C-alpha positions as CSV (number, residue, x, y, z in Angstrom):
1,M,0.0,0.0,0.0
2,E,3.0,2.3,0.0
3,F,1.9,4.2,-3.1
4,A,-1.8,4.4,-2.2
5,S,-1.8,7.8,-0.6
6,F,0.1,9.2,-3.6
7,F,-2.6,8.0,-6.0
8,I,-5.6,8.7,-3.9
9,S,-4.8,12.4,-3.9
10,R,-5.0,12.4,-7.8
11,I,-8.8,12.0,-8.2
12,F,-10.3,13.5,-11.3
13,T,-13.8,13.4,-12.9
14,M,-12.3,11.3,-15.6
15,G,-10.4,8.6,-13.7
16,I,-6.8,7.7,-14.1
17,S,-6.3,4.6,-16.2
18,I,-3.5,2.1,-16.5
19,A,-3.6,-0.4,-19.4
20,I,-2.1,-3.9,-19.3
21,D,-2.1,-5.8,-22.6
22,G,-0.7,-9.1,-23.8
23,F,-1.3,-12.6,-25.0
24,S,-3.3,-15.3,-23.1
25,S,-1.8,-16.7,-19.9
26,C,0.9,-14.1,-19.5
27,G,-0.4,-13.2,-16.1
28,K,-2.2,-9.9,-17.0
29,S,-5.1,-10.3,-14.6
30,T,-2.8,-11.4,-11.8
31,L,-0.7,-8.3,-12.2
32,A,-3.6,-6.0,-12.7
33,K,-5.3,-7.3,-9.5
34,A,-2.2,-6.9,-7.4
35,M,-1.6,-3.4,-8.7
36,A,-5.2,-2.4,-8.2
37,E,-5.0,-3.6,-4.6
38,S,-1.8,-1.7,-3.9
39,L,-3.0,1.5,-5.5
40,Q,-6.6,1.2,-4.4
41,F,-7.8,1.4,-8.0
42,L,-10.7,-0.4,-9.5
43,F,-9.6,-3.6,-11.3
44,V,-11.5,-4.4,-14.6
45,D,-10.8,-7.8,-16.2
46,S,-11.9,-7.1,-19.8
47,G,-11.2,-10.7,-20.7
48,A,-13.9,-11.8,-18.3
49,M,-16.4,-9.5,-20.1
50,Y,-15.7,-11.2,-23.5
51,R,-15.8,-14.6,-21.8
52,A,-19.2,-13.7,-20.4
53,V,-20.5,-12.8,-23.9
54,T,-19.1,-16.0,-25.2
55,Y,-20.7,-18.1,-22.5
56,Y,-24.1,-16.5,-23.3
57,F,-23.6,-17.2,-27.0
58,L,-22.7,-20.8,-26.3
59,K,-25.6,-21.4,-23.8
60,N,-28.1,-19.8,-26.2
61,E,-26.6,-21.2,-29.4
62,I,-26.2,-17.8,-31.0
63,P,-24.8,-18.1,-34.6
64,I,-21.9,-15.8,-34.5
65,H,-21.8,-15.3,-38.2
66,Q,-25.2,-13.8,-38.3
67,P,-24.7,-10.1,-37.5
68,N,-28.4,-9.3,-36.8
69,V,-28.8,-12.2,-34.4
70,V,-25.6,-11.3,-32.6
71,Q,-26.7,-7.7,-32.2
72,N,-30.1,-8.7,-30.8
73,A,-28.4,-11.1,-28.4
74,L,-26.1,-8.3,-27.2
75,E,-29.1,-6.2,-26.2
76,N,-30.1,-9.0,-23.8
77,I,-26.7,-9.2,-22.1
78,N,-26.0,-7.3,-18.9
79,I,-22.5,-7.8,-17.5
80,T,-21.4,-6.5,-14.1
81,L,-18.1,-7.0,-12.3
82,E,-18.1,-6.8,-8.5
83,P,-14.9,-6.8,-6.4
84,S,-14.2,-9.7,-4.0
85,P,-11.2,-10.8,-1.9
86,N,-10.2,-13.1,-4.7
87,G,-10.7,-10.7,-7.6
88,N,-13.8,-9.7,-9.6
89,V,-16.9,-11.7,-9.5
90,T,-18.5,-11.8,-13.0
91,F,-22.2,-11.6,-13.3
92,L,-24.2,-12.2,-16.4
93,N,-27.8,-11.0,-16.1
94,G,-27.5,-11.2,-12.4
95,K,-26.0,-14.8,-12.2
96,D,-22.5,-15.4,-11.0
97,I,-20.7,-17.1,-13.9
98,S,-17.1,-16.6,-12.6
99,I,-16.3,-20.3,-12.8
100,D,-18.3,-21.1,-15.9
101,I,-16.4,-18.7,-18.1
102,R,-13.1,-20.4,-17.3
103,D,-13.8,-23.7,-18.9
104,M,-12.2,-24.9,-22.2
105,A,-15.4,-24.6,-24.3
106,V,-15.4,-20.8,-23.6
107,A,-11.6,-20.6,-24.1
108,E,-11.9,-22.3,-27.5
109,M,-14.5,-19.8,-28.7
110,V,-13.7,-16.5,-26.9
111,S,-11.2,-15.2,-29.5
112,K,-13.7,-15.7,-32.3
113,V,-16.5,-13.8,-30.4
114,A,-14.1,-11.0,-29.4
115,A,-13.2,-10.5,-33.1
116,I,-16.9,-9.5,-33.8
117,S,-17.1,-5.8,-34.3
118,S,-20.5,-5.3,-32.7
119,V,-19.3,-7.3,-29.6
120,R,-16.1,-5.1,-29.3
121,I,-18.1,-1.9,-29.7
122,A,-20.5,-2.9,-26.9
123,M,-17.7,-4.0,-24.6
124,V,-15.5,-0.9,-25.2
125,K,-18.5,1.3,-24.5
126,Q,-19.0,-0.4,-21.1
127,Q,-15.3,-0.3,-20.3
128,R,-15.0,3.5,-21.0
129,Q,-18.1,4.2,-18.9
130,M,-16.3,2.4,-16.0
131,S,-13.5,5.0,-16.1
132,L,-15.7,8.1,-15.8
133,H,-15.7,8.2,-12.1
134,N,-13.1,5.6,-11.2
135,N,-9.3,5.3,-11.2
136,L,-8.8,1.9,-12.8
137,I,-6.5,-0.8,-14.1
138,M,-7.7,-2.8,-17.0
139,D,-6.1,-5.8,-18.7
140,G,-6.9,-7.2,-22.1
141,R,-5.8,-7.1,-25.7
142,D,-6.5,-3.6,-26.9
143,I,-6.7,-1.5,-23.7
144,G,-3.7,0.7,-24.5
145,T,-4.4,0.9,-28.2
146,V,-8.2,1.3,-28.4
147,V,-10.0,1.5,-25.1
148,F,-7.7,3.9,-23.3
149,P,-5.1,5.3,-25.8
150,N,-4.3,8.1,-23.3
151,A,-3.7,5.8,-20.3
152,V,-1.0,7.2,-18.0
153,L,0.8,3.9,-18.1
154,K,0.7,1.1,-20.7
155,I,2.3,-2.3,-20.0
156,F,2.6,-5.0,-22.6
157,L,3.2,-8.4,-20.9
158,T,5.0,-11.3,-22.6
159,A,6.2,-14.7,-21.5
160,D,7.7,-17.7,-23.2
161,I,5.1,-20.1,-24.7
162,E,6.0,-23.1,-22.4
163,V,5.8,-20.8,-19.4
164,R,2.3,-19.8,-20.5
165,V,1.3,-23.4,-21.1
166,N,2.3,-24.4,-17.6
167,R,0.6,-21.5,-16.0
168,R,-2.6,-22.2,-17.8
169,Y,-2.3,-25.9,-16.9
170,L,-1.9,-25.1,-13.2
171,D,-4.8,-22.6,-13.3
172,L,-7.1,-25.2,-14.8
173,L,-5.9,-27.9,-12.4
174,S,-6.7,-25.6,-9.4
175,K,-10.3,-25.5,-10.8
176,D,-10.4,-29.4,-11.0
177,T,-10.2,-29.2,-14.8
178,L,-7.8,-31.7,-16.3
179,V,-6.6,-30.8,-19.8
180,S,-3.4,-32.0,-21.5
181,L,-0.5,-29.7,-22.0
182,S,-0.7,-30.4,-25.8
183,E,-4.3,-29.2,-25.9
184,I,-3.5,-26.1,-23.9
185,R,-0.6,-25.4,-26.2
186,R,-2.7,-25.8,-29.3
187,N,-5.4,-23.5,-27.8
188,L,-2.9,-20.8,-27.0
189,F,-1.3,-20.8,-30.4
190,L,-4.8,-20.6,-32.0
191,R,-5.9,-17.7,-29.7
192,D,-2.6,-15.9,-30.4
193,Y,-3.2,-16.1,-34.1
194,I,-6.8,-15.0,-33.9
195,D,-6.1,-12.2,-31.5
196,S,-3.2,-10.9,-33.6
197,T,-4.8,-11.1,-37.1
198,R,-8.4,-10.1,-36.5
199,T,-9.5,-7.0,-38.5
200,D,-11.1,-5.1,-35.6
201,S,-8.7,-4.1,-32.8
202,P,-6.0,-6.8,-33.2
203,L,-3.6,-7.4,-30.4
204,L,-0.8,-4.9,-30.9
205,R,1.7,-3.3,-28.6
206,A,1.0,0.4,-28.2
207,E,4.0,2.5,-29.4
208,D,4.4,4.0,-25.9
209,A,3.9,0.7,-24.0
210,I,6.6,-0.7,-21.8
211,V,7.3,-4.4,-22.7
212,L,7.8,-6.7,-19.8
213,N,8.8,-10.4,-20.2
214,N,7.8,-12.0,-16.9
215,S,9.0,-15.5,-17.7
216,N,11.7,-15.4,-15.0
217,L,10.1,-13.0,-12.6
218,S,8.2,-13.8,-9.5
219,R,4.8,-12.1,-8.9
220,E,6.4,-9.9,-6.3
221,E,9.3,-8.8,-8.6
222,Q,6.8,-8.1,-11.4
223,L,4.6,-6.1,-9.1
224,E,7.4,-4.0,-7.7
225,I,8.7,-3.1,-11.2
226,C,5.2,-2.0,-12.3
227,L,4.4,0.0,-9.2
228,L,7.7,1.9,-9.7
229,L,6.7,2.6,-13.3
230,A,3.3,3.8,-12.2
231,K,4.7,6.1,-9.6
232,K,7.2,7.6,-12.1
233,R,4.4,8.2,-14.7
234,M,2.1,9.9,-12.1
235,K,4.6,12.6,-11.2
């Protein structure tokens, strides 16, 4: 909490935003949550929002290649994120789906859903509204390039592919989901490709983003580096 008083004094009508972007399983949400707790900022997991939409589409068998059907479905989706001791709780139309959105069926589909223009427009609108009266840290794929291009700090996280595979494996195992390393590796490669090549808001490093490869960093080391960067940018 050593930086909290410094940041709390900097409250504006339009909140202060910090953007963390990167590929899947690079630890974006872990870092964002830790920074938000230290700085007493709001943490917004944009990935959970896209997963919630994907979960809705899967449950309701929405044909994602039919724009009119997708648009109508989006009008029936209400996503809210509420803080908890273990991070955000994701609600879809009032139902807690925090566990449901982490299964492999959602993981297999989320990049395709996130590539749909109408979905991105709807989510970006919600994300920007969250910043109107909150200082926040948001992680995702296009936070520093599209959602908050004027963020006070932009961090682009990277990690070696095998590190990412092992992290994802352990995360799924902790949720009693057993998936092979080869399946996870295939899923990550596919998501990387879709995220990087989609027409609308592809995953790109913002020109003014700081690249951080955390393959050999502990969570504590990574957090310390990023908090120092944040303090420097806020001067």
